[in-house]
N, C-alpha and C positions, 0 to 999 in steps of 0.2 A: 974235733968239734969245738966251735967257739962257745963261750960261756952263755951268751944270749940264747943260742939255739938249744943248748943243753937245758936251760931253764924253761924254754917253751915246751920241750918234750916232757919234762917232769911235770909241768902244769897240766898238760894234756892227759898224762897218766892219772894225775890226782882227780881231775874233773870227770874222766872216764869211769874211774872206780865209783865216784859219787853217783854218777848217772846210772851205773849198772847195779847199785845196791838193791833195787826192787827185786832183782832175781834172787838175791840171798834171802831177803825178808819173805819172799814167796814161800820159802821152806818153813816159815813160822806162821803160816796163814791162820788167822783167827785167834792167835794166842793173846794172853792178857797183856795189854799194852803197857800198863804201869809196871808189871813185873819185868818185861823186856827192857824198859827204860832203866829200872833199878839195876839190872844185871849189866847193862851197858855202862853205867857209871862205876859200879864196883870193879869190874874187870879192866876198866880203863886205867885205874891207878897203877897196878903192877906193870901193865904194858907201857905206860908213859915212862916209868922208871927204867924199864928194860931198854927202850929206845934211847933214853938219855945216856945210859951206860954205853951202849954201842956207838953213840955219836960223841962220846967222851965229854958230855955236858955234865957239869956239877952244879947243883943248886945251892945257893947261899941262903939258908933258912933264916939266919939272923937278919939279913937284909930284907928278905920277904916280910918278916914279921914287923920290921921297923917302918915299912911303908904301909901304914894302916889304910890310907886312902885307896891305894891300888888293891889291897886285900878286900876291902869292902866292895869296890866296884867289880872285882873278880867274882864275888859271891852273887852280886846282882846280875852280872852278865851270864854266869852259869845257870842261875835260876831262870832267867829269860830264855836262854837257849833250850832249857828243858821243855818249855812249852812248845817250841818249834819242833824239837825232837819227838815229843809225844804225838803231835799232829801228823808228822811224817810217818812215824812207825805205824800209827793207826791206819793211815791211808794205804800204805803199801802192804799191810797185812789184812786189809779188808777190801781188796780189789778196787782200789781208788787211785791207781798210779797216775791217771790223767789229772787228778786233783793235785797230786804232788808236783807234777810238771807245771801246772798252772801257778802253784804257789811260788815256785822258784823262778818262773818268768816274771811274776809280779814283784818279787823281792827287790830288784834294783830300783823299780819305780817308787816303791814305798820308802826305800832308803833315801831317794831324792826328796820326797815329801817330808820325811822326818828331818832331813838336813835343813830344809827351808823353815820348818816350824820350830825346831829345837835349837839348831845351830845358827839360825838367822842368815843362812846363805841365800844369795840372790840367784834364782833359777834362770837359765837361758830360755830362749823362746821354745827351743826343742824340748827341754825338760818340762816346761809348763804345759805344753801341748801333750806330752806323753802322759802326764798325770791326769789330764782331762780325759784322754782316750781310755786310760785304764779304768777310771771311774765310770765312764760310759759303758765299757765292756762288762764290768761287774754289775752295774745297774741293769743292763739288758738281761743278764742271766737271771737276776732276781725277779724282774718283771715277767719274763717268759716262763720260768720254771717255778716261781713262787718259793725258791729256796736261796738262802744266803750261803755262798761257798765258804763256810766257816773254817774248814780245815785248811784250805788254800790261803785264806787271809791270816790265820794263826801262824802258818808256816812262814809266809812272806813278811808279815808284820812283826812278829817277834824276832825273826832272823835279822830284820833291819834294825830293830831296837837294840839287839845284841851288838850290832856293829857300832852304834852310837855309844853304847856303854864301854865297849872295848877301847875307844879312843881315850878314855880316862885312865886306863891302866898303863903304868910305867914299866912293868916287868918286861923282860925280853920274851920273845915268842914262845920258846919251849917252857920257860918258867910259868908263863900265863896259862898254857895248856895244862901243866901239872897242877897249879893252884886251883883252877876251875874244876878239875877232877876231884881233888882232895876235899874241897869245901862242901861238896855234895855227898861225899862218901857216908857220913853218919846217917843222913836221911835215907839213902838207898839201903844201907844195912838194916836200919830200923824197920823199913817196909818189908824187906825180905824175911827178916826174923819173925815179924808179925804174921806174914803169910804162912810160914812154916808152922808156927805155933797154933794157928787156927785151922790147919789142915787144908788151906785153900791154895797152896803153892803149886802152880803148874810145873815149875822146874823140878820139884821133888818127885812128882808123880809122873814124870815123863820118861821116855826111853833114853839111854845113854847118848844116842845120836842127837836127839832134840836138846838134851842138856848141853852138848857140845855146841850146838847152834846158838844157844843162849850166851855162852862164853864168847863165841866168835863175833857177837854184835859189837864188842869193843874194838878189836882190831879192824873189822870191816869199815868202821867209821873213823878210827884214828889213823890208819895208814895213809889215807889221802890227806889228812891234816898235816902229817909229817912231811909228805911229798910236797905239799903246797908250801910249807915253810922253807923247804930247800929251793923251790922254784922262785920264791920271792927274792932270794939273795942273788939270783942269776939273770933275771929278765925284768922287763919293764912292766909297770902297772897297766900301761896301755894294752900290751899283749895279753896279759892276764884278764883284763876286763873284757876282752873279746872271747878268749878261750872259755870263760865261765859259762857261756851259753851252751857249751857242749853238754853240760849236765842235764838241764831240763829238756834239751832236744832228745837226748838218749832216752829219758824217761817217757817222753811223748811217743817215741817210736816203740818202746817196750809196751806201753799201754795199749796201743792200737794194733800192733802186729803180733806181739807175743802173748799178752794177756787178753787180747780180743775185747777190750773195753769199747763200749759204744761211744763213738764220736758223732753225736747228733748235730743238727744244724745250729742249734742254740749255743752249744759248747764251741763249735767251730767259729761262730761269729765273735764270741767272747775272746777266744784265743787270737782272732784276727785283730781285734782292737788292741790287745796287749802287744802283739808283734809289731803293729804299726807304730805304737807308742815307743817301743824300743828302737825302731828304725829311725824315728825322728831324733832321738838322742844320738844314735850312732852316726847319722849324716852330719849332725852339727859338729860333733867331735868324736873320734874313734873310741874314746873310753867313756862308758856310761857312768859308772861309779863302781868302785871296788866293792864286791859283795862282802857281807859280814864274815864269810869264811876266810876272806883275805886278811881280815883284821884279827882273826882268831889265831893266826899263825905268825 
């Protein structure tokens, strides 16, 4: 098997796992989102070090500490990512998988918009049209339902902002993942300790099986990150840019076929605007933009 094909298959595996994560989070239906997020951060740290050991990667902590700029941006990126994580976890544990799908379909378009505004990049005609179509789609949903798709916008928007911040980090891929996990650890531990002390911890009062699910939130989200990191070394960004749409597509299928969420005409029209916008970018050139996930690895 040639290196490029191997990379494509690994990338497919990574995005397939990401796309199927609502099946796992369905086991934690209605649980405290903040506590789930905190446990995801806490258990990520030992898992990152375990993976680095298995991959014979050694971290140079003196070098990490000496690059204060990358350390600061790692903290900002991790904090930004937490907002997107929170929105995603809340959506998939509260029967809103369609919202999660919409958020990740919107994400590349918001990435383009941020690149234009913050990085002063000049958009192509297809990209400009895609942004207009996405605005029309979201605007239509607001006008017809009277509701702003806050969770989808938080997911897509903060994921895109995460990607912009990641561009400022000079650490290698695995080091960046480790630092982003460690810098949030004190906050996550503090929250969990507070929950336990006040007797409001869902984790402590749950069955052993549910507690195991809490712990598994870390590998469920980290394994595809590691797979993606491996894929990036073996295949092109163009291929990965196309493969990334496997994730929201799987979530869309799960929402409508497995979780039986209602896809009314207003949501379908909104999705159609977004899909048409993505098509405009893909026709112009096969790579839309590498998603923030690609920057995180």
